[in-house]
C-alpha positions as CSV (number, residue, x, y, z in Angstrom):
1,M,-11.4,-18.9,6.7
2,T,-10.1,-19.0,3.1
3,V,-7.7,-16.6,1.6
4,F,-7.9,-14.3,-1.3
5,R,-4.6,-13.4,-2.9
6,I,-3.2,-10.5,-4.4
7,L,-0.4,-10.0,-6.4
8,S,0.3,-6.8,-7.0
9,C,3.1,-5.0,-9.5
10,D,4.1,-1.3,-9.7
11,G,4.9,0.6,-13.0
12,G,8.3,1.5,-13.9
13,G,9.3,0.9,-18.0
14,I,12.6,-1.4,-18.4
15,R,12.7,-1.8,-14.2
16,G,9.7,-4.1,-14.6
17,V,12.9,-6.8,-15.4
18,L,13.5,-6.1,-11.3
19,T,9.9,-7.2,-10.7
20,A,10.0,-10.1,-13.0
21,T,13.4,-11.3,-11.8
22,L,12.3,-11.1,-8.3
23,L,9.1,-13.3,-9.0
24,K,11.1,-15.7,-10.9
25,R,13.3,-16.1,-7.6
26,L,10.4,-16.3,-5.2
27,N,8.1,-19.0,-7.5
28,Q,11.6,-21.5,-7.9
29,Q,11.3,-21.2,-3.7
30,F,7.6,-21.6,-3.8
31,P,6.4,-23.2,-7.2
32,Q,2.6,-22.6,-6.1
33,L,3.2,-19.1,-5.7
34,I,1.3,-17.6,-9.0
35,E,-0.8,-20.7,-9.5
36,K,-2.3,-19.8,-6.1
37,T,-2.8,-16.2,-6.9
38,D,-6.2,-15.3,-7.1
39,L,-5.9,-11.5,-8.4
40,F,-3.2,-10.0,-10.3
41,A,-2.8,-6.3,-10.3
42,G,-0.4,-4.0,-12.5
43,T,0.1,-0.6,-13.8
44,S,2.1,0.4,-16.7
45,T,5.2,-2.2,-17.3
46,G,3.5,-4.2,-14.1
47,S,0.4,-4.8,-16.3
48,F,2.2,-6.5,-18.9
49,I,3.4,-8.6,-15.9
50,A,0.2,-8.9,-14.2
51,L,-1.8,-9.8,-17.6
52,A,1.0,-12.5,-18.9
53,L,0.6,-14.3,-15.3
54,A,-3.0,-14.2,-15.5
55,Y,-3.5,-15.3,-19.0
56,G,-1.2,-18.6,-18.0
57,H,2.7,-17.4,-18.9
58,S,5.3,-19.0,-16.8
59,V,7.6,-16.3,-14.8
60,E,10.6,-17.1,-17.0
61,K,8.5,-16.7,-20.2
62,V,7.6,-13.0,-18.3
63,A,11.3,-12.3,-17.4
64,E,12.6,-13.0,-21.1
65,F,10.5,-10.3,-22.2
66,Y,12.7,-7.6,-20.2
67,S,16.0,-8.5,-22.8
68,V,18.1,-5.6,-23.9
69,A,17.3,-6.2,-27.3
70,N,13.7,-5.8,-26.6
71,G,13.9,-2.5,-24.4
72,R,16.3,-1.4,-27.5
73,Y,13.9,-2.2,-30.1
74,I,11.0,-0.3,-28.2
75,F,12.5,2.4,-27.0
76,S,13.7,3.5,-30.7
77,P,14.0,5.6,-32.7
78,K,14.1,8.3,-30.0
79,G,12.7,11.8,-30.6
80,L,12.9,14.8,-27.9
81,G,9.6,14.9,-26.7
82,L,8.8,18.5,-27.0
83,F,6.1,18.5,-29.7
84,R,5.7,15.0,-29.8
85,P,6.0,11.8,-27.9
86,K,9.6,10.5,-27.9
87,Y,8.5,6.9,-28.9
88,G,5.8,5.5,-30.9
89,N,3.7,2.8,-29.5
90,D,3.6,0.6,-32.7
91,R,7.0,-1.3,-31.8
92,L,5.6,-1.9,-28.2
93,R,2.2,-3.4,-29.6
94,E,4.1,-5.6,-31.9
95,M,6.2,-7.0,-29.0
96,L,2.6,-7.4,-26.9
97,L,1.3,-9.4,-29.7
98,E,4.1,-11.8,-29.6
99,V,2.8,-12.4,-25.6
100,F,-1.1,-12.2,-25.8
101,P,-3.4,-13.1,-29.1
102,K,-5.0,-10.0,-30.9
103,D,-8.2,-11.3,-29.8
104,L,-7.9,-12.0,-26.2
105,R,-10.1,-10.2,-24.0
106,L,-10.0,-9.8,-20.3
107,G,-13.1,-12.0,-19.6
108,D,-10.6,-15.0,-21.1
109,L,-8.0,-14.5,-18.4
110,K,-7.9,-17.6,-16.3
111,R,-7.3,-15.2,-13.0
112,Y,-8.6,-11.8,-11.9
113,V,-7.1,-8.7,-12.7
114,V,-7.3,-5.0,-11.8
115,I,-5.2,-3.0,-14.4
116,P,-5.2,0.9,-13.5
117,S,-5.7,3.7,-16.6
118,F,-6.6,7.3,-16.9
119,K,-9.6,8.5,-19.2
120,I,-8.7,11.8,-20.7
121,N,-11.6,12.5,-22.6
122,G,-14.0,10.9,-25.0
123,T,-17.7,11.0,-26.4
124,K,-19.0,8.8,-23.3
125,S,-17.2,11.0,-20.5
126,D,-17.6,14.6,-19.3
127,S,-14.7,14.7,-17.6
128,W,-11.3,12.8,-17.3
129,R,-11.3,10.1,-14.7
130,P,-9.3,7.0,-13.5
131,V,-10.1,3.6,-15.0
132,F,-9.4,0.6,-13.4
133,F,-10.1,-2.2,-16.1
134,N,-10.8,-5.7,-14.7
135,N,-12.6,-8.9,-15.5
136,F,-14.8,-9.7,-12.3
137,P,-18.1,-11.2,-13.3
138,D,-20.4,-8.0,-13.4
139,S,-17.4,-6.0,-15.1
140,K,-18.0,-3.5,-18.0
141,T,-14.7,-4.2,-19.0
142,R,-14.8,-7.9,-19.4
143,N,-14.8,-7.6,-23.2
144,L,-11.8,-5.4,-23.7
145,P,-8.8,-6.7,-25.4
146,V,-5.8,-7.7,-23.6
147,I,-3.6,-5.6,-25.6
148,D,-6.0,-2.5,-25.5
149,A,-5.6,-2.8,-21.5
150,A,-1.9,-3.0,-21.8
151,L,-1.4,-0.2,-24.2
152,A,-3.6,1.8,-21.8
153,S,-2.0,1.7,-18.6
154,S,1.2,2.4,-20.4
155,A,0.6,5.2,-22.3
156,A,3.6,7.3,-20.4
157,P,2.9,10.9,-21.1
158,I,6.0,12.5,-23.4
159,Y,7.3,8.8,-23.9
160,F,4.2,7.4,-25.6
161,P,1.0,8.7,-27.3
162,S,-2.3,8.5,-25.2
163,Y,-4.0,5.4,-26.4
164,K,-7.9,5.2,-27.3
165,Y,-8.1,8.4,-24.9
166,H,-6.3,6.8,-22.2
167,V,-2.9,7.4,-20.5
168,D,-0.3,6.0,-18.3
169,G,-2.0,4.6,-15.4
170,G,0.9,5.4,-12.8
171,L,-0.4,9.0,-12.8
172,I,-3.1,8.1,-10.4
173,A,-1.9,4.3,-9.3
174,N,2.0,3.8,-10.2
175,N,1.5,1.3,-7.3
176,P,-1.5,-0.3,-7.9
177,C,-2.0,-2.3,-4.6
178,T,-4.5,0.0,-3.1
179,A,-6.6,0.0,-6.2
180,A,-6.4,-4.0,-6.3
181,L,-7.5,-3.9,-2.6
182,S,-10.4,-1.4,-3.4
183,V,-11.8,-3.5,-6.4
184,A,-11.2,-6.6,-4.5
185,S,-13.7,-5.4,-1.6
186,D,-16.4,-4.0,-3.5
187,P,-19.3,-5.6,-3.2
188,Y,-20.4,-4.6,-6.3
189,Y,-17.6,-7.0,-7.9
190,A,-17.0,-9.8,-5.4
191,N,-18.0,-10.3,-1.9
192,R,-15.0,-11.0,0.5
193,R,-16.9,-11.0,3.8
194,G,-15.6,-14.7,3.9
195,E,-12.5,-14.5,2.9
196,E,-9.2,-13.0,4.3
197,I,-6.8,-11.2,2.0
198,S,-3.1,-11.5,1.5
199,L,-1.2,-9.2,-0.6
200,L,2.1,-9.2,-2.1
201,S,3.5,-5.9,-3.7
202,I,6.4,-5.9,-5.5
203,G,8.1,-2.4,-7.0
204,T,10.5,-1.9,-9.4
205,G,12.9,-0.3,-7.1
206,L,12.9,3.0,-5.0
207,C,14.7,5.2,-6.9
208,P,17.0,7.8,-4.7
209,H,15.7,11.1,-6.3
210,K,15.6,14.1,-4.7
211,I,15.9,17.7,-5.5
212,T,18.4,19.6,-4.2
213,A,18.0,23.1,-6.0
214,D,15.9,25.9,-4.6
215,T,12.6,25.4,-5.7
216,T,10.9,28.5,-4.2
217,K,11.1,30.5,-7.4
218,W,10.3,27.5,-9.6
219,G,7.7,27.9,-12.2
220,L,6.3,25.5,-15.2
221,F,9.4,25.5,-17.0
222,Q,11.5,24.3,-14.4
223,W,8.9,21.8,-12.7
224,L,8.7,20.5,-16.1
225,F,12.5,20.5,-17.4
226,H,14.7,20.4,-14.4
227,R,17.4,18.0,-15.1
228,H,17.9,16.6,-11.6
229,P,15.6,14.5,-11.7
230,S,14.5,15.1,-14.9
231,F,11.0,16.0,-15.8
232,P,10.7,16.5,-12.0
233,L,6.7,17.0,-11.7
234,E,6.5,13.8,-13.6
235,T,9.0,11.7,-11.7
236,I,7.4,12.8,-8.8
237,M,3.6,11.7,-9.9
238,F,5.0,8.1,-11.1
239,D,7.6,7.4,-8.6
240,G,7.2,9.6,-5.3
241,A,3.7,8.5,-4.2
242,V,4.4,4.8,-4.7
243,E,5.0,4.0,-1.2
244,A,1.9,5.9,-0.1
245,D,0.1,3.1,-1.7
246,S,2.1,0.9,0.2
247,Y,1.1,2.6,3.7
248,F,-2.5,2.5,3.1
249,S,-2.9,-1.0,2.0
250,Y,-0.4,-1.7,5.4
251,Q,-3.4,0.0,7.2
252,F,-5.6,-2.1,6.0
253,L,-4.3,-5.6,6.0
254,K,-1.6,-4.8,8.8
255,D,0.6,-8.5,8.6
256,R,-1.3,-10.0,5.7
257,F,0.6,-7.1,3.5
258,H,4.0,-7.5,2.3
259,R,6.0,-5.2,0.1
260,L,9.1,-5.9,-2.0
261,N,10.9,-2.7,-3.2
262,P,14.6,-3.0,-3.3
263,V,16.6,0.2,-3.0
264,L,18.4,1.1,-6.4
265,D,21.7,2.8,-5.9
266,K,21.3,5.1,-8.8
267,C,18.2,6.7,-10.5
268,I,17.1,4.8,-13.6
269,S,14.4,6.2,-16.1
270,L,11.9,3.9,-17.5
271,N,13.7,4.1,-21.1
272,D,17.0,3.3,-19.7
273,Y,17.5,-0.6,-21.2
274,Q,21.1,-0.4,-20.6
275,E,20.4,-0.7,-17.2
276,I,18.9,-4.0,-17.6
277,P,22.0,-6.0,-16.5
278,Y,22.5,-4.0,-13.0
279,L,18.6,-4.8,-12.1
280,V,18.8,-8.7,-13.4
281,S,22.0,-8.2,-11.0
282,L,20.3,-6.6,-8.1
283,A,16.9,-9.0,-8.3
284,E,19.2,-12.3,-8.2
285,N,21.5,-11.3,-5.3
286,Y,18.8,-9.3,-3.2
287,D,18.2,-10.7,0.2
288,L,14.6,-12.4,0.3
289,R,14.2,-14.1,3.6
290,E,12.0,-11.6,5.1
291,T,9.6,-12.4,1.8
292,L,9.9,-16.0,1.9
293,D,8.7,-16.1,5.5
294,W,6.4,-14.1,4.7
295,I,5.0,-16.2,2.1
296,K,5.2,-19.3,3.7
297,T,2.9,-17.7,6.4
298,Y,0.4,-15.7,4.3
299,W,0.5,-17.4,0.7
300,E,1.3,-21.0,1.3
301,D,-0.3,-21.6,4.6
302,A,-3.9,-20.3,4.1
303,S,-5.1,-20.8,7.6
304,G,-2.3,-17.9,8.6
305,S,-2.6,-19.5,12.5
306,E,-0.6,-19.0,15.7
307,F,1.8,-16.1,15.5
308,S,5.6,-18.0,15.9
309,A,8.1,-15.6,17.2
310,Y,9.6,-14.5,13.7
311,K,5.7,-13.2,13.1
312,K,5.8,-11.3,15.9
313,E,8.8,-9.8,15.4
314,L,8.4,-9.1,11.5
315,N,5.0,-7.2,12.7
316,L,7.1,-5.4,15.1
317,K,10.1,-4.2,11.8
318,K,7.0,-3.3,9.6
319,A,5.0,-1.3,12.2
320,R,8.6,0.4,12.9
321,Y,9.2,1.0,9.5
322,W,5.9,2.5,8.5
323,H,6.0,4.8,11.7
324,Q,9.6,5.8,10.8
325,W,8.2,6.5,7.0
326,H,5.1,8.7,8.2
327,N,7.2,10.6,10.5
328,K,9.9,11.5,7.3
329,S,6.7,12.7,5.1
330,L,5.5,15.3,7.9
């Protein structure tokens, strides 16, 4: 029984530095981690990571992209975001062109990718719809430029302008693990019947968001412009549902799914580049023992053969976690 390995990276703006730094640490412990990955999935900032790794860049190179200087350059000059986007995407495009050749296509990448976005209109579509850019053999998006996929997946409303009739994939799959699992299991793209799927999902930090105000009389203005958290309706769409996809993927894969998403001790917006040192420090000091043990069992050891005492204990912990998460959501 062979193993099809999926690495999934959430969206979250500059919080992508947390994902990149965690990946760097994991790859230092398991130098074959990236090399053995068959499919990279990424939404928004996660698309930058997924596409760069699928292209062949090292995790160190990816982590360098998330510098304070780059963040300051991308997220300036700043507008109000009321009647036009806070930022243009020209600087982001410029930075991405330092990572990817202009004419690089999804089909040119060394590994499979799944990149969520959302198409809002266009001459060939009667209505808006989710889009999952990928480079599987029969995919209609194999010839899409990598730069276009990255900019379409990261066009966060309010922050950046829409890109070629597409907006941020985080609106429908900020955590792309379920999307990746679905595309990889679709007989139209690939036949996984003879393979086990192992999926490692890495988040950009679980933000401690909550609304303490009485929302029973809230209208459009409050849901859009309440300050704690800012833009609450959008924040719910981007951050509020990320663990739901983890729950779905766990139900499909059980012990072959693992989620790594450290809890942040403060809320960090996608443009808070000043918080990059904090995020790097959190990632560098986070306890990775459970993730490393999972990788050793379900990534490095392709057979995933006999359950050790640790694996049994880990499965019980996971089941207990998801049960508690589900009960909290009721």
